[in-house]
BAFI-3210 file (N, C-alpha, C; in Angstrom, 3 decimals, decimal comma, padded with zeros to 6 digits):
// residues 263
n [1|2|3|4|5|6|7|8|9|10|11|12|13|14|15|16|17|18|19|20|21|22|23|24|25|26|27|28|29|30|31|32|33|34|35|36|37|38|39|40|41|42|43|44|45|46|47|48|49|50|51|52|53|54|55|56|57|58|59|60|61|62|63|64|65|66|67|68|69|70|71|72|73|74|75|76|77|78|79|80|81|82|83|84|85|86|87|88|89|90|91|92|93|94|95|96|97|98|99|100|101|102|103|104|105|106|107|108|109|110|111|112|113|114|115|116|117|118|119|120|121|122|123|124|125|126|127|128|129|130|131|132|133|134|135|136|137|138|139|140|141|142|143|144|145|146|147|148|149|150|151|152|153|154|155|156|157|158|159|160|161|162|163|164|165|166|167|168|169|170|171|172|173|174|175|176|177|178|179|180|181|182|183|184|185|186|187|188|189|190|191|192|193|194|195|196|197|198|199|200|201|202|203|204|205|206|207|208|209|210|211|212|213|214|215|216|217|218|219|220|221|222|223|224|225|226|227|228|229|230|231|232|233|234|235|236|237|238|239|240|241|242|243|244|245|246|247|248|249|250|251|252|253|254|255|256|257|258|259|260|261|262|263]
n.u [-167,948|-169,067|-169,032|-171,352|-171,464|-177,451|-180,718|-181,323|-180,077|-177,376|-175,338|-173,419|-173,872|-172,060|-171,492|-171,025|-172,411|-172,388|-169,223|-168,852|-171,178|-173,516|-176,721|-178,716|-177,727|-177,149|-179,479|-180,249|-178,449|-179,127|-182,020|-180,932|-179,626|-181,790|-182,691|-180,798|-178,649|-176,396|-172,967|-170,184|-166,708|-165,661|-162,476|-161,422|-158,549|-157,364|-156,949|-155,719|-156,773|-159,967|-161,481|-164,417|-166,779|-168,924|-171,279|-173,081|-172,180|-169,826|-167,991|-168,784|-170,274|-173,457|-175,047|-176,521|-178,048|-179,819|-181,148|-182,627|-184,242|-185,577|-187,107|-188,775|-189,899|-191,442|-193,400|-194,361|-196,246|-197,885|-197,184|-195,205|-191,975|-189,139|-186,635|-183,325|-181,780|-183,724|-183,647|-180,951|-180,467|-181,810|-180,098|-179,214|-180,009|-182,181|-184,294|-187,334|-187,627|-186,521|-188,090|-190,468|-189,515|-188,612|-191,501|-193,411|-196,080|-197,699|-199,395|-199,254|-199,813|-199,434|-196,531|-195,670|-196,493|-194,882|-192,413|-192,492|-192,211|-190,082|-188,070|-188,516|-188,280|-185,287|-184,056|-184,454|-183,152|-180,282|-180,047|-180,124|-178,971|-175,357|-175,074|-173,436|-172,030|-169,846|-167,210|-165,458|-162,260|-159,849|-160,526|-161,162|-158,270|-157,094|-158,864|-157,659|-155,137|-155,043|-156,345|-154,214|-152,607|-152,877|-155,701|-158,749|-161,818|-164,841|-168,592|-171,202|-173,681|-177,076|-178,173|-179,758|-179,731|-179,493|-178,240|-176,294|-174,963|-175,179|-172,991|-170,513|-170,564|-170,259|-167,766|-165,794|-165,600|-165,661|-163,618|-162,405|-163,775|-164,646|-166,936|-170,306|-172,790|-176,191|-179,302|-180,712|-180,629|-180,736|-181,804|-182,117|-179,494|-179,116|-178,444|-176,679|-176,635|-175,572|-172,890|-171,757|-172,118|-170,540|-167,912|-168,957|-169,046|-166,398|-164,892|-163,685|-163,035|-164,336|-162,482|-160,688|-161,393|-162,477|-164,793|-166,127|-167,641|-170,058|-172,399|-174,187|-175,368|-173,742|-172,136|-173,395|-174,115|-171,206|-170,267|-172,558|-171,636|-169,188|-166,980|-163,993|-164,551|-164,796|-165,200|-166,002|-165,891|-166,829|-169,719|-173,084|-173,361|-173,153|-170,024|-170,341|-172,621|-171,196|-170,579|-170,302|-168,231|-164,624|-162,606|-162,419|-162,147|-160,823|-160,430|-159,398|-156,553|-156,228|-157,873|-156,607|-154,188|-155,407|-156,108|-154,035|-152,635|-154,172|-154,548]
n.v [-137,077|-139,713|-143,524|-145,680|-148,782|-158,580|-161,608|-157,715|-152,542|-147,837|-146,885|-144,274|-144,479|-145,028|-142,084|-143,060|-145,087|-148,876|-150,593|-152,208|-153,877|-156,312|-156,222|-157,086|-156,702|-154,096|-153,204|-154,141|-152,485|-150,026|-149,789|-150,388|-147,797|-146,005|-145,952|-144,895|-146,151|-148,133|-149,462|-147,910|-147,838|-144,285|-143,288|-145,422|-147,927|-148,995|-152,393|-155,682|-157,802|-159,369|-160,092|-161,386|-161,616|-163,505|-163,016|-164,242|-166,768|-167,117|-164,740|-164,289|-165,605|-166,351|-168,255|-168,986|-166,599|-166,348|-168,416|-168,533|-166,113|-167,037|-169,469|-167,720|-166,043|-168,047|-169,060|-166,621|-166,404|-168,662|-171,374|-174,121|-173,876|-174,261|-176,260|-176,613|-177,613|-177,086|-174,544|-173,426|-174,583|-172,839|-170,120|-167,287|-166,680|-164,501|-162,636|-163,355|-165,152|-167,230|-167,892|-168,774|-171,364|-172,326|-172,768|-174,191|-175,182|-173,079|-170,005|-166,882|-164,544|-165,886|-166,245|-163,868|-162,362|-164,485|-163,679|-160,543|-160,893|-162,206|-160,715|-158,425|-160,129|-160,419|-157,827|-156,863|-158,760|-157,945|-155,495|-155,605|-154,692|-154,721|-157,336|-158,748|-160,142|-163,069|-163,067|-165,453|-166,813|-165,359|-163,925|-160,932|-160,800|-161,878|-160,197|-157,621|-158,025|-158,718|-156,760|-154,389|-155,930|-154,784|-155,974|-155,282|-156,113|-157,396|-157,837|-159,701|-160,707|-162,060|-160,568|-157,355|-153,970|-152,253|-154,402|-154,909|-152,202|-152,286|-154,293|-153,268|-151,245|-152,213|-153,691|-151,862|-151,879|-149,792|-148,990|-150,802|-152,459|-152,209|-152,355|-152,984|-155,253|-156,674|-158,318|-156,319|-154,765|-156,460|-159,061|-162,447|-164,772|-167,837|-166,368|-164,522|-161,725|-160,107|-160,490|-160,214|-157,516|-156,553|-156,746|-155,448|-152,946|-152,547|-152,161|-155,067|-157,915|-161,391|-163,722|-162,226|-162,360|-163,864|-165,917|-166,334|-168,379|-169,582|-171,307|-173,353|-171,802|-169,991|-170,870|-171,625|-169,465|-168,256|-170,101|-169,109|-166,755|-167,188|-166,867|-167,696|-170,278|-170,554|-172,933|-172,655|-174,706|-174,150|-173,138|-173,020|-174,521|-177,733|-179,755|-181,751|-180,253|-178,445|-178,926|-177,296|-175,893|-174,931|-175,528|-176,157|-174,818|-175,228|-173,817|-170,135|-170,142|-171,717|-170,954|-168,227|-169,552|-170,818|-168,108|-166,577|-167,974|-168,030|-167,325]
n.w [004,782|006,188|005,975|004,777|005,119|009,184|007,182|008,140|006,619|004,745|002,024|-000,332|-003,709|-006,743|-008,901|-011,794|-014,667|-013,503|-015,269|-018,162|-016,934|-017,498|-019,120|-017,272|-014,640|-014,870|-014,523|-012,219|-010,631|-011,358|-010,199|-007,439|-007,082|-007,222|-004,843|-003,218|-002,289|-002,296|-001,322|-001,519|-000,486|-000,039|-001,806|-001,525|-002,884|-006,017|-006,134|-007,083|-006,446|-004,778|-001,876|-000,862|001,436|003,312|006,159|008,856|010,851|009,039|009,559|011,628|014,788|015,195|015,176|017,805|018,361|016,017|016,134|018,545|018,353|015,931|016,969|019,240|017,507|016,372|018,655|019,589|017,192|017,480|016,479|015,894|017,471|015,510|014,362|015,209|012,905|011,154|011,218|011,022|007,962|006,062|006,468|005,542|003,247|002,153|004,296|004,083|002,306|003,337|005,310|004,094|002,581|005,130|006,565|004,456|004,279|005,092|004,455|002,885|004,575|007,308|007,008|006,830|009,019|010,986|009,946|011,052|013,571|014,028|013,059|015,491|017,898|016,959|016,642|019,226|020,627|020,177|021,064|023,584|026,566|026,815|025,111|022,424|019,781|019,112|017,022|015,258|015,816|015,026|012,762|012,626|012,420|010,002|008,130|008,815|007,589|005,169|003,929|004,737|002,953|000,657|-000,457|-001,694|-000,116|000,008|001,087|001,365|002,064|003,574|005,541|006,429|005,465|007,812|009,995|008,477|008,799|011,670|012,566|010,987|012,570|015,229|015,413|014,353|011,321|009,217|007,827|006,903|004,984|001,509|-000,296|000,016|000,036|000,207|001,509|000,875|-001,184|-003,203|-005,794|-003,819|-002,436|-003,563|-005,919|-008,272|-007,796|-005,727|-005,431|-008,341|-008,150|-006,105|-007,392|-009,771|-008,894|-008,177|-010,148|-010,623|-012,421|-012,948|-012,023|-010,672|-008,051|-004,830|-003,150|000,328|002,186|004,784|004,278|001,471|-000,113|-000,327|-002,183|-004,294|-005,523|-005,923|-007,497|-010,109|-010,078|-011,410|-009,965|-007,802|-005,264|-001,940|000,847|004,282|007,264|009,751|010,584|009,557|007,559|006,462|005,938|004,106|002,605|001,259|-001,244|-003,541|-003,377|-003,970|-002,756|000,741|003,852|007,397|009,668|010,299|010,107|007,872|006,242|005,282|004,674|002,127|000,703|000,225|-001,317|-003,392|-006,840]
ca.u [-169,116|-169,027|-169,459|-172,328|-171,434|-178,115|-181,009|-182,320|-179,422|-177,158|-174,074|-173,285|-173,601|-170,932|-172,256|-171,042|-172,903|-171,068|-168,525|-168,827|-172,303|-174,803|-178,130|-179,945|-177,115|-177,227|-180,937|-180,266|-177,697|-179,960|-183,139|-180,419|-179,260|-183,007|-182,773|-180,006|-177,988|-175,249|-172,028|-168,358|-166,376|-164,549|-161,218|-160,786|-157,436|-157,273|-156,121|-156,011|-157,385|-160,785|-161,791|-166,125|-166,835|-170,725|-171,076|-173,436|-171,614|-168,364|-167,143|-169,715|-171,136|-174,596|-175,968|-177,385|-179,213|-180,670|-182,210|-183,309|-185,155|-186,282|-187,505|-189,622|-190,945|-192,634|-193,971|-195,079|-196,854|-198,369|-196,522|-194,656|-190,728|-188,334|-185,627|-181,946|-181,439|-184,623|-182,957|-179,438|-180,211|-182,159|-179,463|-177,619|-180,789|-183,481|-185,823|-188,904|-187,760|-186,015|-189,336|-191,123|-188,859|-189,008|-192,719|-193,973|-197,296|-198,730|-199,636|-198,282|-200,257|-198,421|-195,436|-195,220|-196,851|-193,657|-191,309|-192,174|-191,997|-188,713|-187,412|-188,879|-186,952|-183,549|-183,917|-184,596|-181,440|-179,087|-180,269|-179,963|-177,183|-173,970|-174,698|-172,378|-172,150|-168,242|-166,179|-164,646|-160,840|-158,936|-161,543|-160,623|-156,462|-157,193|-159,534|-157,096|-153,803|-155,760|-156,708|-152,864|-151,552|-153,731|-156,858|-160,064|-162,649|-166,059|-169,257|-172,088|-174,729|-178,373|-178,731|-180,615|-178,700|-179,708|-177,922|-174,638|-174,213|-174,707|-171,915|-169,494|-170,595|-169,463|-166,473|-165,035|-165,247|-166,027|-162,524|-162,026|-165,040|-164,530|-167,897|-170,954|-173,980|-177,009|-180,505|-182,127|-179,937|-181,458|-182,271|-181,123|-178,293|-177,862|-178,419|-175,207|-175,923|-174,730|-171,525|-171,907|-172,278|-169,526|-166,845|-168,956|-168,500|-165,227|-164,562|-162,629|-163,416|-164,667|-160,849|-159,975|-162,167|-162,111|-166,028|-165,841|-168,776|-170,671|-173,428|-174,411|-176,252|-172,740|-171,164|-173,865|-173,736|-170,130|-170,460|-173,099|-170,823|-167,822|-165,903|-163,769|-165,234|-164,286|-166,210|-165,592|-166,769|-167,385|-170,777|-174,449|-174,024|-171,984|-169,082|-171,213|-173,568|-170,531|-170,092|-169,864|-167,161|-163,401|-161,693|-163,260|-160,896|-161,405|-160,040|-158,742|-155,306|-156,376|-158,387|-155,239|-153,414|-155,881|-156,394|-152,562|-152,453|-154,976|-153,705]
ca.v [-138,141|-141,142|-144,263|-146,173|-149,997|-159,523|-160,631|-157,581|-151,674|-148,254|-145,715|-143,684|-144,697|-144,245|-141,459|-143,380|-146,675|-150,039|-150,697|-153,531|-154,501|-156,828|-155,352|-157,074|-156,275|-152,852|-152,466|-154,079|-151,402|-148,536|-150,184|-149,856|-146,155|-145,197|-146,012|-144,009|-146,799|-148,763|-149,389|-147,985|-146,634|-143,214|-143,648|-147,128|-147,746|-149,734|-153,153|-156,680|-159,320|-159,135|-161,307|-161,364|-162,253|-163,709|-162,560|-165,021|-168,409|-166,972|-164,130|-163,682|-166,776|-165,578|-169,248|-168,517|-165,340|-166,252|-170,027|-168,147|-165,414|-168,208|-169,960|-166,894|-165,809|-169,103|-168,868|-165,245|-166,574|-169,790|-172,011|-175,335|-173,883|-175,141|-177,387|-175,960|-177,719|-176,191|-172,714|-173,448|-174,769|-171,244|-169,125|-166,812|-166,200|-162,973|-163,460|-163,586|-166,097|-168,322|-168,309|-169,666|-172,170|-173,285|-173,385|-174,535|-175,670|-172,195|-169,196|-165,792|-164,255|-166,393|-166,178|-162,399|-162,555|-164,637|-162,709|-159,529|-161,971|-162,623|-159,006|-158,157|-160,533|-160,274|-156,513|-156,751|-159,550|-157,231|-154,276|-155,986|-153,987|-155,854|-158,331|-158,717|-161,601|-163,258|-162,898|-166,518|-166,917|-164,910|-163,483|-159,634|-160,412|-161,977|-158,884|-156,360|-158,572|-158,407|-154,949|-154,205|-156,784|-154,630|-156,853|-155,218|-156,538|-157,031|-158,288|-160,229|-161,239|-161,709|-159,263|-156,216|-153,426|-151,999|-155,515|-154,676|-150,920|-152,332|-155,068|-152,115|-150,421|-153,012|-154,681|-151,067|-152,680|-148,930|-148,638|-152,371|-153,104|-151,447|-152,696|-154,181|-155,783|-157,526|-158,794|-154,917|-154,273|-157,421|-160,651|-163,278|-165,797|-168,239|-165,351|-163,997|-160,220|-159,706|-160,827|-159,394|-155,985|-156,015|-156,942|-154,551|-151,721|-152,131|-152,514|-156,133|-159,620|-162,983|-164,540|-161,440|-162,737|-165,244|-165,511|-167,218|-168,457|-171,212|-172,289|-174,024|-170,828|-169,017|-171,540|-171,534|-167,530|-167,954|-170,906|-168,399|-165,538|-167,686|-166,740|-168,959|-169,971|-171,019|-172,989|-172,712|-175,675|-173,970|-171,967|-173,133|-175,706|-179,321|-179,732|-182,318|-179,216|-177,169|-179,325|-176,813|-175,128|-175,095|-175,590|-176,000|-174,924|-175,603|-172,389|-169,097|-170,215|-172,729|-169,902|-167,549|-170,027|-170,343|-166,921|-166,352|-169,111|-167,901|-166,775]
ca.w [005,261|007,148|004,786|005,621|004,241|008,556|006,431|008,875|006,589|002,725|001,661|-001,870|-005,478|-007,813|-009,939|-013,034|-014,583|-013,476|-016,104|-018,491|-016,247|-018,210|-018,957|-016,231|-013,764|-014,355|-014,536|-010,689|-009,867|-011,187|-009,269|-006,309|-006,981|-006,642|-003,302|-002,900|-000,964|-002,520|-000,916|-002,204|000,313|-000,716|-001,051|-002,076|-003,533|-006,861|-005,960|-008,125|-005,834|-004,030|-001,042|-000,538|002,625|004,371|007,685|009,896|010,404|008,096|010,552|013,283|015,395|015,200|015,728|018,757|018,398|015,060|016,561|019,497|017,350|015,173|018,147|019,929|016,673|016,381|019,965|018,940|016,392|017,669|015,640|016,490|017,047|014,222|015,123|014,831|012,109|009,944|011,188|009,980|006,624|005,427|007,258|004,132|002,198|002,517|005,164|003,767|001,494|004,219|006,006|002,765|002,767|006,451|006,701|003,197|004,535|005,543|003,662|002,885|005,843|008,511|006,647|007,108|010,510|011,285|009,715|011,496|014,893|013,825|013,263|016,560|018,323|016,497|017,376|020,838|021,343|019,690|021,447|024,850|027,108|027,159|024,260|021,482|019,042|018,947|016,214|015,004|016,336|013,610|011,575|012,687|012,297|009,067|007,564|008,800|007,421|003,481|003,992|004,868|001,930|-000,764|-000,809|-001,851|000,754|000,112|001,581|000,643|003,187|003,602|006,296|005,909|005,562|009,336|010,067|007,861|009,861|013,387|011,994|010,817|013,740|016,156|014,813|013,919|010,113|008,280|007,304|006,138|003,623|000,457|-001,251|000,933|-000,355|001,091|001,127|000,910|-002,224|-004,634|-005,311|-002,521|-002,603|-004,561|-007,175|-008,292|-007,973|-004,550|-005,901|-009,360|-007,949|-005,449|-008,554|-010,688|-008,068|-008,010|-011,370|-010,953|-013,431|-011,946|-011,712|-009,537|-007,047|-004,089|-002,230|001,324|003,062|005,343|003,196|-000,216|-000,558|-000,750|-002,811|-005,513|-006,202|-006,234|-009,478|-011,039|-010,868|-011,774|-008,826|-006,632|-003,772|-000,625|001,933|005,359|007,788|011,742|010,276|009,739|006,955|007,045|005,171|002,596|001,895|000,801|-002,060|-004,873|-003,031|-004,706|-001,671|002,067|004,974|008,942|010,594|009,720|009,317|006,609|005,078|004,840|003,300|000,759|000,117|-000,459|-002,705|-004,883|-008,115]
c.u [-168,616|-169,425|-170,773|-172,050|-172,506|-179,661|-181,738|-181,886|-179,014|-175,945|-174,009|-172,619|-172,283|-171,539|-172,174|-171,782|-171,584|-170,780|-168,657|-170,102|-173,019|-175,953|-178,574|-179,333|-177,638|-178,560|-181,148|-179,507|-178,309|-180,931|-182,242|-179,808|-180,670|-182,911|-181,655|-178,976|-177,361|-173,590|-170,466|-167,890|-165,413|-163,421|-160,866|-159,776|-157,574|-156,550|-156,198|-156,359|-158,718|-161,296|-163,474|-166,126|-168,496|-170,351|-171,461|-172,678|-170,178|-167,389|-167,515|-170,199|-172,297|-175,560|-177,269|-178,468|-179,920|-181,685|-183,193|-184,512|-186,441|-187,461|-188,943|-190,238|-192,221|-193,811|-195,050|-196,589|-197,992|-198,127|-195,716|-192,999|-190,021|-187,379|-183,896|-181,667|-182,310|-183,673|-181,984|-179,747|-180,907|-181,050|-178,802|-178,435|-181,846|-184,456|-187,135|-188,883|-187,065|-187,334|-190,240|-190,419|-188,797|-190,338|-193,508|-195,508|-198,126|-198,367|-199,059|-198,660|-199,489|-196,953|-195,238|-195,706|-195,077|-192,132|-190,958|-191,859|-190,796|-187,684|-187,486|-187,498|-185,728|-183,031|-183,918|-183,118|-180,434|-179,547|-179,882|-178,885|-176,480|-173,959|-173,511|-171,698|-169,927|-168,129|-165,748|-163,216|-160,215|-159,468|-161,206|-158,958|-156,706|-157,857|-158,414|-155,714|-154,176|-155,967|-154,977|-151,678|-152,309|-154,822|-157,875|-160,800|-163,898|-167,482|-170,690|-172,811|-176,502|-178,909|-179,315|-179,436|-178,634|-178,720|-176,258|-173,979|-174,045|-173,540|-170,765|-169,148|-169,519|-168,331|-165,358|-164,793|-165,194|-165,357|-161,736|-163,023|-164,718|-165,865|-168,705|-172,609|-175,049|-178,670|-181,514|-181,619|-180,620|-182,317|-181,322|-180,129|-179,417|-177,722|-177,272|-175,205|-175,368|-173,133|-171,194|-171,679|-171,359|-167,988|-167,085|-168,588|-167,372|-164,310|-163,304|-163,508|-163,979|-163,408|-160,206|-160,444|-162,207|-163,624|-165,710|-167,065|-169,080|-171,639|-173,249|-174,967|-174,784|-172,011|-171,613|-173,704|-172,584|-169,783|-171,062|-172,321|-169,367|-166,872|-165,441|-164,311|-164,569|-165,026|-165,590|-166,466|-167,253|-168,903|-172,037|-174,618|-172,800|-171,038|-169,875|-172,076|-172,461|-170,465|-170,192|-169,105|-165,613|-162,768|-162,691|-161,716|-161,731|-160,857|-159,339|-157,457|-155,255|-156,851|-156,987|-154,608|-153,808|-155,738|-155,138|-152,332|-153,156|-154,121|-154,725]
c.v [-139,269|-142,373|-145,211|-147,618|-150,619|-159,238|-159,618|-156,176|-150,771|-147,050|-144,892|-145,096|-144,111|-143,131|-142,051|-144,844|-147,645|-150,459|-151,673|-154,313|-155,158|-155,910|-155,639|-156,900|-154,756|-152,145|-152,815|-152,827|-150,195|-148,820|-149,736|-148,289|-145,547|-144,990|-145,303|-144,753|-147,885|-148,751|-149,066|-147,358|-145,733|-143,752|-144,438|-146,983|-148,893|-151,033|-154,523|-157,375|-158,717|-160,378|-160,836|-161,952|-162,235|-163,128|-163,811|-166,348|-168,249|-166,261|-164,000|-164,926|-165,908|-166,951|-168,930|-168,021|-166,046|-167,564|-169,542|-167,287|-165,798|-168,742|-168,963|-166,310|-167,111|-169,369|-167,658|-165,719|-167,653|-170,985|-172,641|-174,378|-174,826|-175,624|-176,323|-176,113|-177,057|-174,811|-172,968|-173,554|-173,780|-170,108|-168,464|-166,487|-165,287|-163,677|-163,999|-165,072|-167,544|-168,968|-169,407|-170,835|-173,089|-173,719|-173,246|-174,461|-174,319|-170,693|-167,754|-164,602|-164,848|-166,053|-164,354|-161,994|-163,403|-163,852|-161,104|-160,061|-161,755|-161,467|-158,295|-158,564|-160,475|-159,020|-156,499|-157,668|-158,848|-155,783|-154,395|-155,567|-155,425|-156,813|-157,637|-160,266|-161,634|-163,255|-164,475|-166,134|-166,569|-164,387|-161,673|-159,731|-160,684|-160,725|-157,772|-156,679|-158,168|-156,992|-153,905|-154,625|-155,956|-155,358|-155,751|-156,595|-156,158|-157,488|-158,710|-161,117|-160,815|-161,265|-158,129|-155,071|-152,779|-153,242|-155,452|-153,346|-151,333|-153,310|-154,392|-151,529|-151,109|-154,001|-153,638|-151,613|-151,632|-148,883|-149,738|-152,726|-151,882|-151,330|-153,499|-154,471|-156,982|-157,667|-157,228|-154,402|-154,990|-158,528|-161,369|-164,402|-167,023|-167,246|-164,825|-162,149|-159,747|-159,442|-160,428|-158,083|-155,624|-155,931|-155,812|-153,018|-151,060|-152,248|-154,252|-157,047|-160,661|-163,408|-163,538|-161,794|-163,798|-164,792|-166,302|-167,120|-169,940|-171,964|-172,692|-172,779|-169,955|-169,541|-171,572|-170,269|-167,635|-168,488|-169,884|-167,467|-165,960|-167,040|-168,068|-168,922|-171,173|-171,312|-172,777|-173,288|-175,137|-173,159|-173,055|-174,654|-176,301|-179,069|-180,494|-181,204|-177,796|-177,988|-178,489|-175,980|-175,898|-175,589|-175,253|-176,157|-174,987|-174,681|-171,280|-168,860|-170,680|-171,703|-168,631|-168,190|-169,796|-169,535|-166,540|-167,025|-169,035|-166,863|-165,858]
c.w [005,736|006,458|005,687|004,959|004,162|008,310|007,414|009,137|005,480|002,915|000,490|-002,464|-005,912|-008,344|-011,129|-012,996|-014,131|-014,896|-017,035|-018,020|-017,314|-018,247|-017,794|-014,628|-013,810|-014,133|-012,882|-009,961|-010,178|-010,285|-007,627|-006,084|-006,890|-005,439|-002,645|-001,893|-001,564|-002,411|-001,029|-000,881|-000,229|-000,741|-001,145|-002,873|-004,684|-006,387|-006,883|-007,850|-004,809|-003,032|-000,381|000,646|003,046|005,662|008,783|009,358|009,529|009,067|011,961|013,527|016,146|015,126|016,728|018,762|017,135|015,462|017,715|019,101|016,409|016,384|018,736|018,838|016,359|017,720|019,789|018,215|016,321|016,640|016,381|016,593|016,316|015,094|014,396|013,593|010,854|009,818|010,135|008,357|005,791|005,734|005,658|003,217|002,787|002,918|005,244|002,921|002,362|004,580|005,084|002,710|003,960|007,003|005,209|003,420|004,475|004,492|003,732|004,514|007,123|008,153|006,855|008,495|011,169|011,568|010,734|013,061|015,216|014,165|014,509|017,655|018,183|017,342|018,843|021,240|021,337|020,546|022,833|025,337|027,114|025,707|023,280|020,707|019,182|017,411|016,131|015,084|015,000|012,540|011,576|011,832|010,827|007,936|007,525|008,238|005,967|003,335|003,679|003,566|000,731|-001,403|-001,183|-001,107|000,439|000,893|000,818|001,682|003,156|004,863|005,880|005,931|007,306|009,639|009,517|008,571|011,267|012,960|012,196|012,118|015,390|016,488|014,379|012,595|008,989|007,434|006,334|004,802|002,739|-000,245|000,193|000,172|000,102|000,883|000,399|-000,595|-003,356|-004,432|-004,194|-003,195|-002,701|-005,556|-007,325|-007,922|-006,807|-005,031|-006,717|-008,991|-006,595|-006,521|-009,332|-009,970|-008,103|-009,266|-011,711|-011,890|-011,855|-011,088|-011,253|-008,524|-006,083|-003,149|-001,245|002,063|003,525|004,759|001,649|-001,125|-001,453|-002,062|-004,159|-006,146|-006,810|-007,628|-009,791|-011,274|-011,244|-010,985|-008,033|-005,606|-002,769|000,559|003,202|006,265|009,381|011,512|010,503|008,490|007,325|005,766|003,363|002,019|001,724|-000,486|-003,505|-004,514|-003,802|-003,751|-000,289|002,785|006,539|009,640|009,731|009,525|007,868|005,718|004,451|003,802|001,910|000,020|-000,534|-001,411|-003,945|-005,901|-009,236]
res [m|t|p|k|p|l|g|f|g|k|g|d|c|p|p|e|p|l|r|g|a|p|p|n|l|q|a|d|w|d|s|t|r|k|k|g|e|s|q|i|r|p|g|a|p|e|r|i|k|m|a|v|f|d|v|d|g|t|l|v|d|s|r|s|s|i|f|r|a|a|t|e|a|a|e|a|t|g|l|t|p|p|s|y|d|q|v|r|s|i|v|g|i|s|l|f|e|a|i|v|q|m|l|p|d|h|d|e|t|t|h|r|a|y|q|s|a|f|q|g|s|f|l|r|i|h|e|t|s|g|f|h|e|t|l|y|s|g|a|d|d|l|l|r|r|l|k|s|d|g|w|f|l|g|m|a|t|g|q|s|r|r|g|v|n|r|c|l|n|s|y|d|w|h|d|l|f|d|a|t|f|c|a|d|d|g|p|s|k|p|h|p|h|m|l|q|a|n|l|k|a|l|g|l|d|p|h|q|a|v|m|i|g|d|t|g|h|d|m|r|m|a|r|e|a|r|v|h|a|i|g|v|s|w|g|f|h|t|v|e|e|l|d|q|a|d|h|i|v|h|d|f|k|e|l|e|t|a|l|y|a|f|r]
***
């Protein structure tokens, strides 16, 4: 069976409960299993370290498409288009929660209308013939080296399962990621659910993992999960907004060095 590993999509759940999962995480896991969609790549070998990656602003340069979709959604719903600073501040969390934060003075009806317009615009952008979002330089090479050197690779993203699947297909990453969890699978960042689920899915403890992301949401999620946090400076948030990171890197060479220094 072909494994199915932004917030804008699902694979197979393991047949057994999460080993050592606390009751609240087990409840989240059971809820995910009922959806039939928790993402463990069949045949993933045992390893002792795991790198869990955010997607937007960390691996994929989606700044332009997200801002464009946010602008078009505002125009479609009769709202004042947001500034780039407003948009970048909410990237990484689940879409509806992000919209509520960005439009605090509007009601749920407006939030839902904006969400629908944003999703429609985002899909149109990605379905345009020839459209392809660029990976940050060095991203694919590092993922493949880590995989080759025996790391587990995980994904924790505010995208939907549809977005995750599109990402895996676009960059030929189905065989790289051992586990993927997204906005469709449970609570939004900075809640630690997505990161904890990656660990428990593979039977690992927090000290065996590193979270890599470009936003303060990623760093706070890692802190809550007691996982080492590496912030990257090339994405949506500023270095100052990555103040919860254990380490901040400025290119993929520095990230590679930091990961291989991790013990």
